[in-house]
mmCIF entry with sequence, helices, sheets and N, C-alpha, C, O atoms, coordinates in Angstrom:
data_MODEL
# 
_entry.id   MODEL 
# 
_entity.id                         1 
_entity.type                       polymer 
_entity.pdbx_number_of_molecules   1 
# 
_entity_poly.entity_id                      1 
_entity_poly.type                           'polypeptide(L)' 
_entity_poly.nstd_linkage                   no 
_entity_poly.nstd_monomer                   no 
_entity_poly.pdbx_seq_one_letter_code       
;(UNK)(UNK)(UNK)(UNK)(UNK)(UNK)(UNK)(UNK)(UNK)(UNK)(UNK)(UNK)(UNK)(UNK)(UNK)(UNK)
(UNK)(UNK)(UNK)(UNK)(UNK)(UNK)(UNK)(UNK)(UNK)(UNK)(UNK)(UNK)(UNK)(UNK)(UNK)(UNK)
(UNK)(UNK)(UNK)(UNK)(UNK)(UNK)(UNK)(UNK)(UNK)(UNK)(UNK)(UNK)(UNK)(UNK)(UNK)(UNK)
(UNK)(UNK)
;
_entity_poly.pdbx_seq_one_letter_code_can   XXXXXXXXXXXXXXXXXXXXXXXXXXXXXXXXXXXXXXXXXXXXXXXXXX 
_entity_poly.pdbx_strand_id                 A 
# 
loop_
_entity_poly_seq.entity_id 
_entity_poly_seq.num 
_entity_poly_seq.mon_id 
_entity_poly_seq.hetero 
1 1  UNK n 
1 2  UNK n 
1 3  UNK n 
1 4  UNK n 
1 5  UNK n 
1 6  UNK n 
1 7  UNK n 
1 8  UNK n 
1 9  UNK n 
1 10 UNK n 
1 11 UNK n 
1 12 UNK n 
1 13 UNK n 
1 14 UNK n 
1 15 UNK n 
1 16 UNK n 
1 17 UNK n 
1 18 UNK n 
1 19 UNK n 
1 20 UNK n 
1 21 UNK n 
1 22 UNK n 
1 23 UNK n 
1 24 UNK n 
1 25 UNK n 
1 26 UNK n 
1 27 UNK n 
1 28 UNK n 
1 29 UNK n 
1 30 UNK n 
1 31 UNK n 
1 32 UNK n 
1 33 UNK n 
1 34 UNK n 
1 35 UNK n 
1 36 UNK n 
1 37 UNK n 
1 38 UNK n 
1 39 UNK n 
1 40 UNK n 
1 41 UNK n 
1 42 UNK n 
1 43 UNK n 
1 44 UNK n 
1 45 UNK n 
1 46 UNK n 
1 47 UNK n 
1 48 UNK n 
1 49 UNK n 
1 50 UNK n 
# 
_struct_asym.id          A 
_struct_asym.entity_id   1 
# 
_struct_conf.conf_type_id            HELX_P 
_struct_conf.id                      HELX_P1 
_struct_conf.pdbx_PDB_helix_id       AA1 
_struct_conf.beg_label_comp_id       UNK 
_struct_conf.beg_label_asym_id       A 
_struct_conf.beg_label_seq_id        31 
_struct_conf.pdbx_beg_PDB_ins_code   ? 
_struct_conf.end_label_comp_id       UNK 
_struct_conf.end_label_asym_id       A 
_struct_conf.end_label_seq_id        40 
_struct_conf.pdbx_end_PDB_ins_code   ? 
_struct_conf.beg_auth_comp_id        UNK 
_struct_conf.beg_auth_asym_id        A 
_struct_conf.beg_auth_seq_id         31 
_struct_conf.end_auth_comp_id        UNK 
_struct_conf.end_auth_asym_id        A 
_struct_conf.end_auth_seq_id         40 
_struct_conf.pdbx_PDB_helix_class    1 
_struct_conf.details                 ? 
_struct_conf.pdbx_PDB_helix_length   10 
# 
_struct_conf_type.id          HELX_P 
_struct_conf_type.criteria    ? 
_struct_conf_type.reference   ? 
# 
_struct_sheet.id               AA1 
_struct_sheet.type             ? 
_struct_sheet.number_strands   3 
_struct_sheet.details          ? 
# 
loop_
_struct_sheet_order.sheet_id 
_struct_sheet_order.range_id_1 
_struct_sheet_order.range_id_2 
_struct_sheet_order.offset 
_struct_sheet_order.sense 
AA1 1 2 ? anti-parallel 
AA1 2 3 ? anti-parallel 
# 
loop_
_struct_sheet_range.sheet_id 
_struct_sheet_range.id 
_struct_sheet_range.beg_label_comp_id 
_struct_sheet_range.beg_label_asym_id 
_struct_sheet_range.beg_label_seq_id 
_struct_sheet_range.pdbx_beg_PDB_ins_code 
_struct_sheet_range.end_label_comp_id 
_struct_sheet_range.end_label_asym_id 
_struct_sheet_range.end_label_seq_id 
_struct_sheet_range.pdbx_end_PDB_ins_code 
_struct_sheet_range.beg_auth_comp_id 
_struct_sheet_range.beg_auth_asym_id 
_struct_sheet_range.beg_auth_seq_id 
_struct_sheet_range.end_auth_comp_id 
_struct_sheet_range.end_auth_asym_id 
_struct_sheet_range.end_auth_seq_id 
AA1 1 UNK A 5  ? UNK A 9  ? UNK A 5  UNK A 9  
AA1 2 UNK A 12 ? UNK A 16 ? UNK A 12 UNK A 16 
AA1 3 UNK A 22 ? UNK A 26 ? UNK A 22 UNK A 26 
# 
loop_
_atom_site.group_PDB 
_atom_site.id 
_atom_site.type_symbol 
_atom_site.label_atom_id 
_atom_site.label_alt_id 
_atom_site.label_comp_id 
_atom_site.label_asym_id 
_atom_site.label_entity_id 
_atom_site.label_seq_id 
_atom_site.pdbx_PDB_ins_code 
_atom_site.Cartn_x 
_atom_site.Cartn_y 
_atom_site.Cartn_z 
_atom_site.occupancy 
_atom_site.B_iso_or_equiv 
_atom_site.pdbx_formal_charge 
_atom_site.auth_seq_id 
_atom_site.auth_comp_id 
_atom_site.auth_asym_id 
_atom_site.auth_atom_id 
_atom_site.pdbx_PDB_model_num 
ATOM 1   N N  . UNK A 1 1  ? 63.103 139.640 -10.326 1.00 0.00 ? 1  UNK A N  1 
ATOM 2   C CA . UNK A 1 1  ? 64.483 140.079 -10.380 1.00 0.00 ? 1  UNK A CA 1 
ATOM 3   C C  . UNK A 1 1  ? 65.274 139.355 -9.294  1.00 0.00 ? 1  UNK A C  1 
ATOM 4   O O  . UNK A 1 1  ? 64.766 139.123 -8.197  1.00 0.00 ? 1  UNK A O  1 
ATOM 5   N N  . UNK A 1 2  ? 66.486 139.012 -9.597  1.00 0.00 ? 2  UNK A N  1 
ATOM 6   C CA . UNK A 1 2  ? 67.362 138.332 -8.648  1.00 0.00 ? 2  UNK A CA 1 
ATOM 7   C C  . UNK A 1 2  ? 67.753 139.270 -7.512  1.00 0.00 ? 2  UNK A C  1 
ATOM 8   O O  . UNK A 1 2  ? 67.729 140.493 -7.654  1.00 0.00 ? 2  UNK A O  1 
ATOM 9   N N  . UNK A 1 3  ? 68.109 138.672 -6.395  1.00 0.00 ? 3  UNK A N  1 
ATOM 10  C CA . UNK A 1 3  ? 68.523 139.418 -5.222  1.00 0.00 ? 3  UNK A CA 1 
ATOM 11  C C  . UNK A 1 3  ? 69.925 138.996 -4.834  1.00 0.00 ? 3  UNK A C  1 
ATOM 12  O O  . UNK A 1 3  ? 70.269 137.815 -4.899  1.00 0.00 ? 3  UNK A O  1 
ATOM 13  N N  . UNK A 1 4  ? 70.728 139.955 -4.433  1.00 0.00 ? 4  UNK A N  1 
ATOM 14  C CA . UNK A 1 4  ? 72.057 139.679 -3.897  1.00 0.00 ? 4  UNK A CA 1 
ATOM 15  C C  . UNK A 1 4  ? 72.184 140.408 -2.569  1.00 0.00 ? 4  UNK A C  1 
ATOM 16  O O  . UNK A 1 4  ? 71.754 141.553 -2.436  1.00 0.00 ? 4  UNK A O  1 
ATOM 17  N N  . UNK A 1 5  ? 72.771 139.745 -1.597  1.00 0.00 ? 5  UNK A N  1 
ATOM 18  C CA . UNK A 1 5  ? 72.990 140.330 -0.279  1.00 0.00 ? 5  UNK A CA 1 
ATOM 19  C C  . UNK A 1 5  ? 74.486 140.289 -0.005  1.00 0.00 ? 5  UNK A C  1 
ATOM 20  O O  . UNK A 1 5  ? 75.116 139.237 -0.110  1.00 0.00 ? 5  UNK A O  1 
ATOM 21  N N  . UNK A 1 6  ? 75.049 141.437 0.345   1.00 0.00 ? 6  UNK A N  1 
ATOM 22  C CA . UNK A 1 6  ? 76.462 141.524 0.703   1.00 0.00 ? 6  UNK A CA 1 
ATOM 23  C C  . UNK A 1 6  ? 76.532 141.583 2.222   1.00 0.00 ? 6  UNK A C  1 
ATOM 24  O O  . UNK A 1 6  ? 76.021 142.514 2.844   1.00 0.00 ? 6  UNK A O  1 
ATOM 25  N N  . UNK A 1 7  ? 77.172 140.575 2.810   1.00 0.00 ? 7  UNK A N  1 
ATOM 26  C CA . UNK A 1 7  ? 77.291 140.484 4.261   1.00 0.00 ? 7  UNK A CA 1 
ATOM 27  C C  . UNK A 1 7  ? 78.763 140.623 4.621   1.00 0.00 ? 7  UNK A C  1 
ATOM 28  O O  . UNK A 1 7  ? 79.600 139.848 4.159   1.00 0.00 ? 7  UNK A O  1 
ATOM 29  N N  . UNK A 1 8  ? 79.075 141.619 5.452   1.00 0.00 ? 8  UNK A N  1 
ATOM 30  C CA . UNK A 1 8  ? 80.453 141.830 5.890   1.00 0.00 ? 8  UNK A CA 1 
ATOM 31  C C  . UNK A 1 8  ? 80.524 141.774 7.407   1.00 0.00 ? 8  UNK A C  1 
ATOM 32  O O  . UNK A 1 8  ? 79.803 142.482 8.110   1.00 0.00 ? 8  UNK A O  1 
ATOM 33  N N  . UNK A 1 9  ? 81.411 140.915 7.892   1.00 0.00 ? 9  UNK A N  1 
ATOM 34  C CA . UNK A 1 9  ? 81.644 140.772 9.329   1.00 0.00 ? 9  UNK A CA 1 
ATOM 35  C C  . UNK A 1 9  ? 83.144 140.840 9.570   1.00 0.00 ? 9  UNK A C  1 
ATOM 36  O O  . UNK A 1 9  ? 83.916 141.088 8.644   1.00 0.00 ? 9  UNK A O  1 
ATOM 37  N N  . UNK A 1 10 ? 83.555 140.619 10.812  1.00 0.00 ? 10 UNK A N  1 
ATOM 38  C CA . UNK A 1 10 ? 84.987 140.639 11.125  1.00 0.00 ? 10 UNK A CA 1 
ATOM 39  C C  . UNK A 1 10 ? 85.728 139.493 10.435  1.00 0.00 ? 10 UNK A C  1 
ATOM 40  O O  . UNK A 1 10 ? 86.957 139.520 10.364  1.00 0.00 ? 10 UNK A O  1 
ATOM 41  N N  . UNK A 1 11 ? 85.018 138.496 9.931   1.00 0.00 ? 11 UNK A N  1 
ATOM 42  C CA . UNK A 1 11 ? 85.670 137.366 9.259   1.00 0.00 ? 11 UNK A CA 1 
ATOM 43  C C  . UNK A 1 11 ? 85.711 137.513 7.745   1.00 0.00 ? 11 UNK A C  1 
ATOM 44  O O  . UNK A 1 11 ? 86.247 136.641 7.060   1.00 0.00 ? 11 UNK A O  1 
ATOM 45  N N  . UNK A 1 12 ? 85.158 138.597 7.206   1.00 0.00 ? 12 UNK A N  1 
ATOM 46  C CA . UNK A 1 12 ? 85.225 138.824 5.765   1.00 0.00 ? 12 UNK A CA 1 
ATOM 47  C C  . UNK A 1 12 ? 83.893 139.214 5.162   1.00 0.00 ? 12 UNK A C  1 
ATOM 48  O O  . UNK A 1 12 ? 82.966 139.611 5.869   1.00 0.00 ? 12 UNK A O  1 
ATOM 49  N N  . UNK A 1 13 ? 83.807 139.094 3.842   1.00 0.00 ? 13 UNK A N  1 
ATOM 50  C CA . UNK A 1 13 ? 82.619 139.495 3.087   1.00 0.00 ? 13 UNK A CA 1 
ATOM 51  C C  . UNK A 1 13 ? 82.116 138.315 2.269   1.00 0.00 ? 13 UNK A C  1 
ATOM 52  O O  . UNK A 1 13 ? 82.899 137.595 1.650   1.00 0.00 ? 13 UNK A O  1 
ATOM 53  N N  . UNK A 1 14 ? 80.804 138.125 2.273   1.00 0.00 ? 14 UNK A N  1 
ATOM 54  C CA . UNK A 1 14 ? 80.167 137.106 1.440   1.00 0.00 ? 14 UNK A CA 1 
ATOM 55  C C  . UNK A 1 14 ? 79.054 137.755 0.630   1.00 0.00 ? 14 UNK A C  1 
ATOM 56  O O  . UNK A 1 14 ? 78.400 138.694 1.085   1.00 0.00 ? 14 UNK A O  1 
ATOM 57  N N  . UNK A 1 15 ? 78.852 137.242 -0.570  1.00 0.00 ? 15 UNK A N  1 
ATOM 58  C CA . UNK A 1 15 ? 77.729 137.645 -1.413  1.00 0.00 ? 15 UNK A CA 1 
ATOM 59  C C  . UNK A 1 15 ? 76.793 136.447 -1.483  1.00 0.00 ? 15 UNK A C  1 
ATOM 60  O O  . UNK A 1 15 ? 77.189 135.352 -1.882  1.00 0.00 ? 15 UNK A O  1 
ATOM 61  N N  . UNK A 1 16 ? 75.536 136.677 -1.085  1.00 0.00 ? 16 UNK A N  1 
ATOM 62  C CA . UNK A 1 16 ? 74.538 135.607 -1.043  1.00 0.00 ? 16 UNK A CA 1 
ATOM 63  C C  . UNK A 1 16 ? 73.455 135.855 -2.083  1.00 0.00 ? 16 UNK A C  1 
ATOM 64  O O  . UNK A 1 16 ? 73.172 136.997 -2.444  1.00 0.00 ? 16 UNK A O  1 
ATOM 65  N N  . UNK A 1 17 ? 72.852 134.769 -2.559  1.00 0.00 ? 17 UNK A N  1 
ATOM 66  C CA . UNK A 1 17 ? 71.712 134.923 -3.456  1.00 0.00 ? 17 UNK A CA 1 
ATOM 67  C C  . UNK A 1 17 ? 70.424 134.890 -2.647  1.00 0.00 ? 17 UNK A C  1 
ATOM 68  O O  . UNK A 1 17 ? 70.461 134.885 -1.417  1.00 0.00 ? 17 UNK A O  1 
ATOM 69  N N  . UNK A 1 18 ? 69.279 134.869 -3.337  1.00 0.00 ? 18 UNK A N  1 
ATOM 70  C CA . UNK A 1 18 ? 67.986 134.937 -2.653  1.00 0.00 ? 18 UNK A CA 1 
ATOM 71  C C  . UNK A 1 18 ? 67.696 133.696 -1.805  1.00 0.00 ? 18 UNK A C  1 
ATOM 72  O O  . UNK A 1 18 ? 66.789 133.720 -0.973  1.00 0.00 ? 18 UNK A O  1 
ATOM 73  N N  . UNK A 1 19 ? 68.450 132.620 -2.004  1.00 0.00 ? 19 UNK A N  1 
ATOM 74  C CA . UNK A 1 19 ? 68.272 131.411 -1.200  1.00 0.00 ? 19 UNK A CA 1 
ATOM 75  C C  . UNK A 1 19 ? 69.392 131.254 -0.164  1.00 0.00 ? 19 UNK A C  1 
ATOM 76  O O  . UNK A 1 19 ? 69.580 130.174 0.397   1.00 0.00 ? 19 UNK A O  1 
ATOM 77  N N  . UNK A 1 20 ? 70.126 132.334 0.083   1.00 0.00 ? 20 UNK A N  1 
ATOM 78  C CA . UNK A 1 20 ? 71.235 132.368 1.039   1.00 0.00 ? 20 UNK A CA 1 
ATOM 79  C C  . UNK A 1 20 ? 72.400 131.463 0.651   1.00 0.00 ? 20 UNK A C  1 
ATOM 80  O O  . UNK A 1 20 ? 73.189 131.068 1.509   1.00 0.00 ? 20 UNK A O  1 
ATOM 81  N N  . UNK A 1 21 ? 72.511 131.133 -0.627  1.00 0.00 ? 21 UNK A N  1 
ATOM 82  C CA . UNK A 1 21 ? 73.666 130.384 -1.129  1.00 0.00 ? 21 UNK A CA 1 
ATOM 83  C C  . UNK A 1 21 ? 74.818 131.362 -1.321  1.00 0.00 ? 21 UNK A C  1 
ATOM 84  O O  . UNK A 1 21 ? 74.621 132.459 -1.843  1.00 0.00 ? 21 UNK A O  1 
ATOM 85  N N  . UNK A 1 22 ? 76.015 130.973 -0.903  1.00 0.00 ? 22 UNK A N  1 
ATOM 86  C CA . UNK A 1 22 ? 77.185 131.836 -1.043  1.00 0.00 ? 22 UNK A CA 1 
ATOM 87  C C  . UNK A 1 22 ? 77.656 131.822 -2.501  1.00 0.00 ? 22 UNK A C  1 
ATOM 88  O O  . UNK A 1 22 ? 77.991 130.772 -3.049  1.00 0.00 ? 22 UNK A O  1 
ATOM 89  N N  . UNK A 1 23 ? 77.676 133.010 -3.117  1.00 0.00 ? 23 UNK A N  1 
ATOM 90  C CA . UNK A 1 23 ? 78.132 133.148 -4.492  1.00 0.00 ? 23 UNK A CA 1 
ATOM 91  C C  . UNK A 1 23 ? 79.585 133.602 -4.563  1.00 0.00 ? 23 UNK A C  1 
ATOM 92  O O  . UNK A 1 23 ? 80.326 133.219 -5.468  1.00 0.00 ? 23 UNK A O  1 
ATOM 93  N N  . UNK A 1 24 ? 79.980 134.422 -3.598  1.00 0.00 ? 24 UNK A N  1 
ATOM 94  C CA . UNK A 1 24 ? 81.343 134.939 -3.519  1.00 0.00 ? 24 UNK A CA 1 
ATOM 95  C C  . UNK A 1 24 ? 81.727 135.009 -2.050  1.00 0.00 ? 24 UNK A C  1 
ATOM 96  O O  . UNK A 1 24 ? 80.876 135.228 -1.187  1.00 0.00 ? 24 UNK A O  1 
ATOM 97  N N  . UNK A 1 25 ? 83.017 134.821 -1.768  1.00 0.00 ? 25 UNK A N  1 
ATOM 98  C CA . UNK A 1 25 ? 83.496 134.892 -0.400  1.00 0.00 ? 25 UNK A CA 1 
ATOM 99  C C  . UNK A 1 25 ? 84.895 135.480 -0.381  1.00 0.00 ? 25 UNK A C  1 
ATOM 100 O O  . UNK A 1 25 ? 85.750 135.087 -1.175  1.00 0.00 ? 25 UNK A O  1 
ATOM 101 N N  . UNK A 1 26 ? 85.130 136.423 0.523   1.00 0.00 ? 26 UNK A N  1 
ATOM 102 C CA . UNK A 1 26 ? 86.423 137.098 0.658   1.00 0.00 ? 26 UNK A CA 1 
ATOM 103 C C  . UNK A 1 26 ? 86.846 137.057 2.120   1.00 0.00 ? 26 UNK A C  1 
ATOM 104 O O  . UNK A 1 26 ? 86.005 137.242 3.000   1.00 0.00 ? 26 UNK A O  1 
ATOM 105 N N  . UNK A 1 27 ? 88.127 136.821 2.408   1.00 0.00 ? 27 UNK A N  1 
ATOM 106 C CA . UNK A 1 27 ? 88.584 136.711 3.787   1.00 0.00 ? 27 UNK A CA 1 
ATOM 107 C C  . UNK A 1 27 ? 88.755 138.046 4.501   1.00 0.00 ? 27 UNK A C  1 
ATOM 108 O O  . UNK A 1 27 ? 89.122 138.084 5.675   1.00 0.00 ? 27 UNK A O  1 
ATOM 109 N N  . UNK A 1 28 ? 88.488 139.146 3.787   1.00 0.00 ? 28 UNK A N  1 
ATOM 110 C CA . UNK A 1 28 ? 88.624 140.469 4.394   1.00 0.00 ? 28 UNK A CA 1 
ATOM 111 C C  . UNK A 1 28 ? 87.437 141.332 3.976   1.00 0.00 ? 28 UNK A C  1 
ATOM 112 O O  . UNK A 1 28 ? 86.563 140.872 3.241   1.00 0.00 ? 28 UNK A O  1 
ATOM 113 N N  . UNK A 1 29 ? 87.403 142.565 4.434   1.00 0.00 ? 29 UNK A N  1 
ATOM 114 C CA . UNK A 1 29 ? 86.300 143.482 4.159   1.00 0.00 ? 29 UNK A CA 1 
ATOM 115 C C  . UNK A 1 29 ? 86.356 143.950 2.710   1.00 0.00 ? 29 UNK A C  1 
ATOM 116 O O  . UNK A 1 29 ? 87.209 144.759 2.343   1.00 0.00 ? 29 UNK A O  1 
ATOM 117 N N  . UNK A 1 30 ? 85.452 143.441 1.895   1.00 0.00 ? 30 UNK A N  1 
ATOM 118 C CA . UNK A 1 30 ? 85.344 143.821 0.485   1.00 0.00 ? 30 UNK A CA 1 
ATOM 119 C C  . UNK A 1 30 ? 83.973 144.420 0.182   1.00 0.00 ? 30 UNK A C  1 
ATOM 120 O O  . UNK A 1 30 ? 83.525 144.417 -0.965  1.00 0.00 ? 30 UNK A O  1 
ATOM 121 N N  . UNK A 1 31 ? 83.309 144.936 1.222   1.00 0.00 ? 31 UNK A N  1 
ATOM 122 C CA . UNK A 1 31 ? 81.949 145.447 1.045   1.00 0.00 ? 31 UNK A CA 1 
ATOM 123 C C  . UNK A 1 31 ? 81.890 146.573 0.003   1.00 0.00 ? 31 UNK A C  1 
ATOM 124 O O  . UNK A 1 31 ? 81.127 146.489 -0.959  1.00 0.00 ? 31 UNK A O  1 
ATOM 125 N N  . UNK A 1 32 ? 82.683 147.609 0.194   1.00 0.00 ? 32 UNK A N  1 
ATOM 126 C CA . UNK A 1 32 ? 82.616 148.765 -0.715  1.00 0.00 ? 32 UNK A CA 1 
ATOM 127 C C  . UNK A 1 32 ? 82.990 148.411 -2.158  1.00 0.00 ? 32 UNK A C  1 
ATOM 128 O O  . UNK A 1 32 ? 82.258 148.793 -3.071  1.00 0.00 ? 32 UNK A O  1 
ATOM 129 N N  . UNK A 1 33 ? 84.103 147.695 -2.405  1.00 0.00 ? 33 UNK A N  1 
ATOM 130 C CA . UNK A 1 33 ? 84.418 147.339 -3.794  1.00 0.00 ? 33 UNK A CA 1 
ATOM 131 C C  . UNK A 1 33 ? 83.356 146.435 -4.433  1.00 0.00 ? 33 UNK A C  1 
ATOM 132 O O  . UNK A 1 33 ? 83.053 146.562 -5.619  1.00 0.00 ? 33 UNK A O  1 
ATOM 133 N N  . UNK A 1 34 ? 82.798 145.526 -3.633  1.00 0.00 ? 34 UNK A N  1 
ATOM 134 C CA . UNK A 1 34 ? 81.768 144.634 -4.156  1.00 0.00 ? 34 UNK A CA 1 
ATOM 135 C C  . UNK A 1 34 ? 80.499 145.410 -4.468  1.00 0.00 ? 34 UNK A C  1 
ATOM 136 O O  . UNK A 1 34 ? 79.884 145.200 -5.514  1.00 0.00 ? 34 UNK A O  1 
ATOM 137 N N  . UNK A 1 35 ? 80.106 146.298 -3.576  1.00 0.00 ? 35 UNK A N  1 
ATOM 138 C CA . UNK A 1 35 ? 78.934 147.151 -3.810  1.00 0.00 ? 35 UNK A CA 1 
ATOM 139 C C  . UNK A 1 35 ? 79.141 148.004 -5.055  1.00 0.00 ? 35 UNK A C  1 
ATOM 140 O O  . UNK A 1 35 ? 78.233 148.118 -5.879  1.00 0.00 ? 35 UNK A O  1 
ATOM 141 N N  . UNK A 1 36 ? 80.303 148.595 -5.203  1.00 0.00 ? 36 UNK A N  1 
ATOM 142 C CA . UNK A 1 36 ? 80.592 149.432 -6.378  1.00 0.00 ? 36 UNK A CA 1 
ATOM 143 C C  . UNK A 1 36 ? 80.507 148.619 -7.667  1.00 0.00 ? 36 UNK A C  1 
ATOM 144 O O  . UNK A 1 36 ? 80.004 149.103 -8.681  1.00 0.00 ? 36 UNK A O  1 
ATOM 145 N N  . UNK A 1 37 ? 80.999 147.385 -7.624  1.00 0.00 ? 37 UNK A N  1 
ATOM 146 C CA . UNK A 1 37 ? 80.947 146.522 -8.821  1.00 0.00 ? 37 UNK A CA 1 
ATOM 147 C C  . UNK A 1 37 ? 79.507 146.207 -9.203  1.00 0.00 ? 37 UNK A C  1 
ATOM 148 O O  . UNK A 1 37 ? 79.147 146.270 -10.378 1.00 0.00 ? 37 UNK A O  1 
ATOM 149 N N  . UNK A 1 38 ? 78.677 145.865 -8.210  1.00 0.00 ? 38 UNK A N  1 
ATOM 150 C CA . UNK A 1 38 ? 77.272 145.573 -8.497  1.00 0.00 ? 38 UNK A CA 1 
ATOM 151 C C  . UNK A 1 38 ? 76.549 146.806 -9.036  1.00 0.00 ? 38 UNK A C  1 
ATOM 152 O O  . UNK A 1 38 ? 75.761 146.696 -9.976  1.00 0.00 ? 38 UNK A O  1 
ATOM 153 N N  . UNK A 1 39 ? 76.804 147.970 -8.456  1.00 0.00 ? 39 UNK A N  1 
ATOM 154 C CA . UNK A 1 39 ? 76.179 149.202 -8.950  1.00 0.00 ? 39 UNK A CA 1 
ATOM 155 C C  . UNK A 1 39 ? 76.608 149.495 -10.385 1.00 0.00 ? 39 UNK A C  1 
ATOM 156 O O  . UNK A 1 39 ? 75.791 149.920 -11.202 1.00 0.00 ? 39 UNK A O  1 
ATOM 157 N N  . UNK A 1 40 ? 77.878 149.271 -10.696 1.00 0.00 ? 40 UNK A N  1 
ATOM 158 C CA . UNK A 1 40 ? 78.373 149.498 -12.061 1.00 0.00 ? 40 UNK A CA 1 
ATOM 159 C C  . UNK A 1 40 ? 77.724 148.541 -13.055 1.00 0.00 ? 40 UNK A C  1 
ATOM 160 O O  . UNK A 1 40 ? 77.611 148.852 -14.241 1.00 0.00 ? 40 UNK A O  1 
ATOM 161 N N  . UNK A 1 41 ? 77.298 147.375 -12.566 1.00 0.00 ? 41 UNK A N  1 
ATOM 162 C CA . UNK A 1 41 ? 76.628 146.390 -13.422 1.00 0.00 ? 41 UNK A CA 1 
ATOM 163 C C  . UNK A 1 41 ? 75.132 146.668 -13.558 1.00 0.00 ? 41 UNK A C  1 
ATOM 164 O O  . UNK A 1 41 ? 74.427 145.942 -14.259 1.00 0.00 ? 41 UNK A O  1 
ATOM 165 N N  . UNK A 1 42 ? 74.644 147.722 -12.886 1.00 0.00 ? 42 UNK A N  1 
ATOM 166 C CA . UNK A 1 42 ? 73.246 148.100 -13.012 1.00 0.00 ? 42 UNK A CA 1 
ATOM 167 C C  . UNK A 1 42 ? 72.333 147.587 -11.921 1.00 0.00 ? 42 UNK A C  1 
ATOM 168 O O  . UNK A 1 42 ? 71.117 147.759 -12.006 1.00 0.00 ? 42 UNK A O  1 
ATOM 169 N N  . UNK A 1 43 ? 72.887 146.960 -10.896 1.00 0.00 ? 43 UNK A N  1 
ATOM 170 C CA . UNK A 1 43 ? 72.071 146.499 -9.771  1.00 0.00 ? 43 UNK A CA 1 
ATOM 171 C C  . UNK A 1 43 ? 71.584 147.706 -8.982  1.00 0.00 ? 43 UNK A C  1 
ATOM 172 O O  . UNK A 1 43 ? 72.226 148.757 -8.979  1.00 0.00 ? 43 UNK A O  1 
ATOM 173 N N  . UNK A 1 44 ? 70.452 147.551 -8.317  1.00 0.00 ? 44 UNK A N  1 
ATOM 174 C CA . UNK A 1 44 ? 69.898 148.610 -7.470  1.00 0.00 ? 44 UNK A CA 1 
ATOM 175 C C  . UNK A 1 44 ? 70.067 148.218 -6.006  1.00 0.00 ? 44 UNK A C  1 
ATOM 176 O O  . UNK A 1 44 ? 69.956 147.045 -5.650  1.00 0.00 ? 44 UNK A O  1 
ATOM 177 N N  . UNK A 1 45 ? 70.336 149.213 -5.164  1.00 0.00 ? 45 UNK A N  1 
ATOM 178 C CA . UNK A 1 45 ? 70.474 148.981 -3.727  1.00 0.00 ? 45 UNK A CA 1 
ATOM 179 C C  . UNK A 1 45 ? 69.129 149.207 -3.067  1.00 0.00 ? 45 UNK A C  1 
ATOM 180 O O  . UNK A 1 45 ? 68.518 150.267 -3.202  1.00 0.00 ? 45 UNK A O  1 
ATOM 181 N N  . UNK A 1 46 ? 68.684 148.192 -2.355  1.00 0.00 ? 46 UNK A N  1 
ATOM 182 C CA . UNK A 1 46 ? 67.430 148.307 -1.618  1.00 0.00 ? 46 UNK A CA 1 
ATOM 183 C C  . UNK A 1 46 ? 67.692 148.804 -0.197  1.00 0.00 ? 46 UNK A C  1 
ATOM 184 O O  . UNK A 1 46 ? 66.908 149.572 0.361   1.00 0.00 ? 46 UNK A O  1 
ATOM 185 N N  . UNK A 1 47 ? 68.804 148.352 0.374   1.00 0.00 ? 47 UNK A N  1 
ATOM 186 C CA . UNK A 1 47 ? 69.149 148.731 1.743   1.00 0.00 ? 47 UNK A CA 1 
ATOM 187 C C  . UNK A 1 47 ? 70.657 148.566 1.917   1.00 0.00 ? 47 UNK A C  1 
ATOM 188 O O  . UNK A 1 47 ? 71.241 147.621 1.385   1.00 0.00 ? 47 UNK A O  1 
ATOM 189 N N  . UNK A 1 48 ? 71.285 149.466 2.648   1.00 0.00 ? 48 UNK A N  1 
ATOM 190 C CA . UNK A 1 48 ? 72.710 149.362 2.949   1.00 0.00 ? 48 UNK A CA 1 
ATOM 191 C C  . UNK A 1 48 ? 72.940 149.857 4.361   1.00 0.00 ? 48 UNK A C  1 
ATOM 192 O O  . UNK A 1 48 ? 72.726 151.030 4.667   1.00 0.00 ? 48 UNK A O  1 
ATOM 193 N N  . UNK A 1 49 ? 73.371 148.967 5.200   1.00 0.00 ? 49 UNK A N  1 
ATOM 194 C CA . UNK A 1 49 ? 73.615 149.350 6.594   1.00 0.00 ? 49 UNK A CA 1 
ATOM 195 C C  . UNK A 1 49 ? 73.607 148.136 7.493   1.00 0.00 ? 49 UNK A C  1 
ATOM 196 O O  . UNK A 1 49 ? 73.358 147.014 7.052   1.00 0.00 ? 49 UNK A O  1 
ATOM 197 N N  . UNK A 1 50 ? 73.882 148.377 8.753   1.00 0.00 ? 50 UNK A N  1 
ATOM 198 C CA . UNK A 1 50 ? 73.935 147.254 9.707   1.00 0.00 ? 50 UNK A CA 1 
ATOM 199 C C  . UNK A 1 50 ? 72.576 146.622 9.962   1.00 0.00 ? 50 UNK A C  1 
ATOM 200 O O  . UNK A 1 50 ? 72.473 145.672 10.739  1.00 0.00 ? 50 UNK A O  1 
# 
């Protein structure tokens, strides 16, 4: 199964794949909307936190 990592810092939010390639990038904090979108698409959360 594919892996996606949502990384949010003071410079914005990025979505990375299993090889740390950037799939999506936002200049602001989009962690919650991005997480909600992935969950709505059927993705499972393995870990969420700092």
